[in-house]
Structures are given as C-alpha cells and as structure tokens.
N, C-alpha and C positions, 0 to 999 in steps of 0.2 A: 447521598445515594440511599434509596429505599429499596430494600429487598422485598421481593414478592415471589410466591411460588408459581408453578406452572399454571396457565389459564385453566378455568373450570372445564371440565370434560376430559382433560388429557390425563391428569392424575399421575404423571410420571415423576416420581421423586428425583430422577437423575438431572432434572432441569431446575435451575434457579434463575431468576432474573433480577436485575437492579435497574429500576427507573431513575433516569437522571433529568429528564425534562425535554424541552423542545430543541434538542440538539441532534446533530448527525455524529455517530461514533466513526470517525474516519480511520482511526489507527489504534492498535493495541500492541502492548508488549509485556512480556513477563520478566521479572528481575527478582529472583528469590520468593519472598512472601508478597512482594508488590506487584499489582497489576497496574501498568500505566495505561491511562484511557485518554486518547486524543479526541477531543470534541471540536465542534464547530464554534465553541465559546469557551476555550481554555483546556489546560491539561489537568488531569486528576491522578493523584497517586493513591491507589486503593490497597490497603493492607488486608488480604483476604483472611488472615488469621484473626487479627484483632477487630476486623470490619471498621477500620477508621479510615478517614480520607483526608487528603490535603489538596488544595486548589492552586494552580499556578496560571497566571494570565499577564496581560500587559502591565497590570500594576505590580506584579512580581518581578517583572524584568524582561519579559518577552516583547518582541515587536509586533506579533500578531496573534490573536486568540484562535486562529483556525489552524489546528494541529493535524497535519497530513501524515507524518511518519514518526515512529519513535524507535530508537535502536540504543540498547545499553552496550557499553563496551567492556573490555576485559579489566580496566582499571576501576570500574564501578561508576563511571560517568553515564549519564543519560543524554543522549543526543536527539534532538527534536527537530524535524523539518516542518516548516510552516508555509502557509499560503500568503505570500506577499511579505513575510517578515524574516526571510533568510533561514539560517541554521543556528540553533542554540545549543550549548552544552551546560548541563547541570551537574556540578561536583558535589551535591548534597547540601550546599549552603548558597552558592551563587550561580548566577546565569551569566555566560559569556556568549557573545553574539558574533556571528560570521556573515558578512554580507558582501556584495561585490565591491564595496568601497573600503571596508576596513573591518576591524575585529575589536572587541572590548565590551564594556558594560554599557547599558543603555543611558547611563548618565553622560556618555561621551566625554569624560574628563581625562585626566592625565593617563589612564590605563588604556585609552583608545589608540590604536595604531592603524594609520592608513595604509592600504595596500598600494603598490606601484601599479600604474597602468597595465591591465590584462592580467594581474595577479590575483584579483579577487574572485569570490565565488561567482559561478556562471550567472546565477540569477536570485532573486529573492523568493522565487516560487521553488521550494524544495519537496520532491516527491517520494524519494527512496534514498536510503544509505547502505553501504556495504563496507565491512572491514576485512581486509585480506589478513592472512596469518601473521604477517610482519606488521600490521598495524596500519597499513596504508588505508586511507578512506577514499571511497568513491561516493559522489553525490549526484543523484539524478535531478537536474533542474530544467526549467523551460527554455534554457538557452544553451543546453548541451550537458554533457557529462564531465563533472569536475573531479580531479583527483587532487588530494591535499599534498602540498609540498612544503619545503622549508620556508619558501618565500611567500606561501599563500595558497593559491590553487592554480593548476593548469587545467584549462577547460577545452575539451574536444568538441567539436561542432560538425556541421555538415561539410565544411570545407575539408575536415580530416577524413570524412567517410561515413558519418552517421547518416542514416536515411531520413531522419527528421530531427529538428532542434529540440522538440518538446519531448524529453526523456522522462519516463514515469517509473521504470523498474530497472534494477540491476541485480544480477545473479553471477555467481563464481563456480566454475567447475573445479574439481580437485586438482586438475592439471595446471589451473591458474588461468585459464581462458575465461574472459568475461563476456556476459550477454546482457544486452541492453534492450529494453521494450520501450518503443516510442509511438508517437501518434502516426507515424508513417511506415511502421514495420518493426523488424528486429535487426539487431547487429551483433556480430560476434567480433571480439577484439582479443588478439593473442599477444598484445604488448607492442606489435609492430603493425600488423595488417588488420583493416577493417573489411568485414564482409557483411552484406545486407540481404534480407529477404523480405518480401512483401506479399500481399494477397495474390498477386499475379504468379508467384511461386508456390502458392497453396496455403498461405497463412490465413486463418479465419474462414469460416464458412460463408457462402453467399445466401443470404436470407432473402426471400421474396418481399416485395414492398408490402408494408403494413398499412392498415386502415388508420385514419386519424384517431380513433378510439384506442387502437393498440399502441399508437405512438405516445399518446397521453398517459396511458397506463404505464408504460416503460420509462417515462421521463421523470426521474427523480434525482438526477445527479447534475443539477443545473448550477452548482456553485462555480463551474468553469465557464458558464456560457459568456459572460462578458468578455473574458480573455480570448477565447475563441473567436468571438465575433469581430474582435479588432483586426484578425487576419482573414475575416470572411469565412471562417469554418464553423459550421454548427453541427453538433454531434446529437441532434434529437432523434435520428434514425441510426441504423447500424453502420459501423465502420469496421470491417475486419482487419484493417491495418492498424487500428488504435488499439495498442496493448496497454492494459492498466493493471495487470497482475502477472506474476511468473514465479515459477519454481524449477528446481532441477531435482529429479528423484534419485533414489539410491543407485539405480543403474546408469545414471548419467543422461537420461532422456530429458529434454526441455519441454516445459509446459507454459503456454501463454494463454492469459485471459484477455479476451477482446471485448470491445464495446459493441455488443449486438452480434458478434460473429462467433459466439460460443467458445469453447476451450479448444486450443490448438496443441496437439503433441508433435514434437519435432525430434526425429532421432539423428539429425545431422545431414540426412539426405532428403527426406520426404516428410510431408505433413499429413496428419490425420485429424480431422476435426470433429468435435463432439457438440451437438446442439440439443435442443429439446426433442429433436427427432430420436436422439439415442437415449434420452432419459433425464437430461438436465432440467430442472424446473424453470430456468431462465437462461437468456442467451448473453446477458451482461454479466461478465465475470470479474467481480470487484477484488476477490482475494482468493489466494491458494496457499494452503499450508499442508505439509506432509507429516504425519506422526511417526513415532518410534517404529510402528509396525508396518510402515510404508503405505497407510491408508491416506488417501488424498481428500481433503476437506476444502470445499469449493463454495465461496460466498457469491450468490447471484442476486439478481433483482427480483426472484420470487422464492427465496429461501436458501437453505443450505443443502449441499449434496455431499454424500459420503460415497467415494469412489474406490473400489477395491482392485481396479484395473480390468473388471469385466462388467460390472453393472453399477448403477447409481440408486442411492437411496436417499430420498429427500426428507428433510425435516423443515417445518414451518410453524406458523402461529398454532396450528391445531396440535402440534407436538410440544410446544413450550417456548419457542422463539418469541421475543418481545415484538419483533417486527419482521415483515416478509424481506425487506430490502436490506441485505447484508453487505456492509461496507468493509468489514475487517475481521480477521481471525487471528487468534494466539492459542498455542498450546503449552500449558504449564508442565513442570517437572513430573507431576502425578498423572499426567495424561488427559487431564480435563481440557475440553475445548471451550474457548471463550469466543463469543461473537458480538461484533458491534453493529447495532442497527440504528434506525432513528428512534430516539427516545431513551435508549439504554443499552445494557449488556445482558447477554444470556451466557450462562455456563452449562455445559453438558458433560456429565461424568460417564456416560455410557461408552460402549466400545465404537 
C-alpha cells in the first residue's frame, strides 16, 4: 500500500489516501490498530500505527479472492464473507471455511466435516454478518438468511417470509428484532414472525428514467451482473427495492441504502426517502455508518455524504477522496472515517 496525500488543490491535511491498485474496496473493518481491507483481489491486514500490511488470498486458505464483508468477533477472530467462496474465519494463524456442504480447511483433509442435508450455509455468496450479544451469528447470503446453530446453519428463505432470497444486509435493534435488506425489499423478524415492506409501501424513491449516458455513468457495480442475469434480473438502472446497505440510528430509526432509489428512512410506520434532490451526491447508496456523535456517513456512487439529520455535506475527489464511487465505510476508535473506493482507501480525520 502506497500512502499519498490529498490531491493537489485541496491541501486538506485531514485527508490521507492509500493506493492499492486496480481493485475495488468492497469492505472495511477496524480491529484495534488493524484496518482490514476487503478487495476484489484478496484481503489486506493494514496496521495503521506501523504502516505494515499482510495479504491473504486463495493461496493463504480462502476459497475466493473477492472479499465482500469483514466482521471481527469478541474472541478476536476475523470473519470474512466472500463472493462465491462462502464464509471464512481467521483466528490469527489459520483459516476455517464454512460452505453449504461442510466446514474445515481448504485442504479438505481429516479436519473437514460435512454438513447434513439442509444444515449448511445458505450459499457461497456471503454479503453481511451480524453477531447477537449471546454470540449467535446471522449471515446474509444469496439464498436466504442463515443462522449458525450447533449442527451448522438454519437458513430462512422466501418460504419462511423473506421478501426475496437475495439478502444483502442484516441489522439488530436493541430489543433483539432483526432487519434484513434484500433485493426485493426489507424484512423485520422478531424471532417468530416475518414482516416485509417494498417500494409499494414507500421504500426507496421513484427516479425518472435516465438517459443512456447517465446509465453508463452510474454503472460501476457490475461484479454482480452475471449472477443477476441468471435469473433475468439486471440492475443497470435504479431499483428502489434493492437494498444494499443499512443501519439503525441511536433513536431506533432504520435507514436503508438502495440501488438508485436513494436513502430510505423508516420509523416503523412510514418511509421518508432522500435522493440527489435533497442533497445526496448520488442515488446508489453502497454504505452507511453512524459515528459516536450520531452523524451518518453515506457512501454513494458520487462521493461521500455527511448527514447530521438536517442537511448533507458532500466530500469527493476535490476534497481528498481517492475515487468518487465509495463502496465501503468504517470508523475507528479515534473517530477517523475510512472510505473504500476503486483503487484504494481514504482516511478522513475531520468532524
């Protein structure tokens, strides 16, 4: 990783960038001094104090080099969701893999244990993870929401009440209620009953049809294209039902980032949508994080927005971002904001 200061013309010392190469930074996570960086070509462990890095890929024990989500647990393990390579856990020395078929190391030796039918991970495509206070793990996959159990995993599908099988995000209220963002809307699950909401209920804004030039400008998320085409779905234009990011703020309000339908606020009764008309730089909302002060940071296809509940402030390449298309966000213990773009990572130390 090569550090570089803010682009000429901005001269803002609060911005620092690290160029990584021709890769997309799909996920970020902070674990002490380590910044874990998930790219489209492997996982990087970057120690921000020493400025040293370590690379993990299929040669190191992963099944896929496309890292979609990263989540440290309370025991010091790093869990990684991949595109086509299932779920992986790193204990500091070794990688353990979890797939629809079994668990173990990549060598598939004596340590490999096959799952009984229907007890495996929902799918090899893993987009998000959540740990409940008691340690229960939920996994968002392309074939439902999987909950880890003693026998393996229990996967909830559209037959159980999900509005769509392609699950991208999972959040938890303090009460224990879970919220899932899918390609077909959102779900609430209280442990017994599933409820669902879609664009017909108010999720996501209706955007007028774009010109071909605008569509081309917005289209830089085509990692998923082949998978979607298998089911006859293309997401080159906006889809307000397609939720790709989410967060729950300190007051319990739910926020959902959509593919082209902007940012959707849900108080449990009604939706309020925010788009470029309200001040967002772009309507594709890839990432949402909330800092300790309650400020929301929103990664879009046209830069980052800082939202204080009243107005949006935009940061882009002219301010110090390495790239306009922001795929991921993480906030460290010191309040620094980290942004994953195409080609590298940017850190902002400002308020």
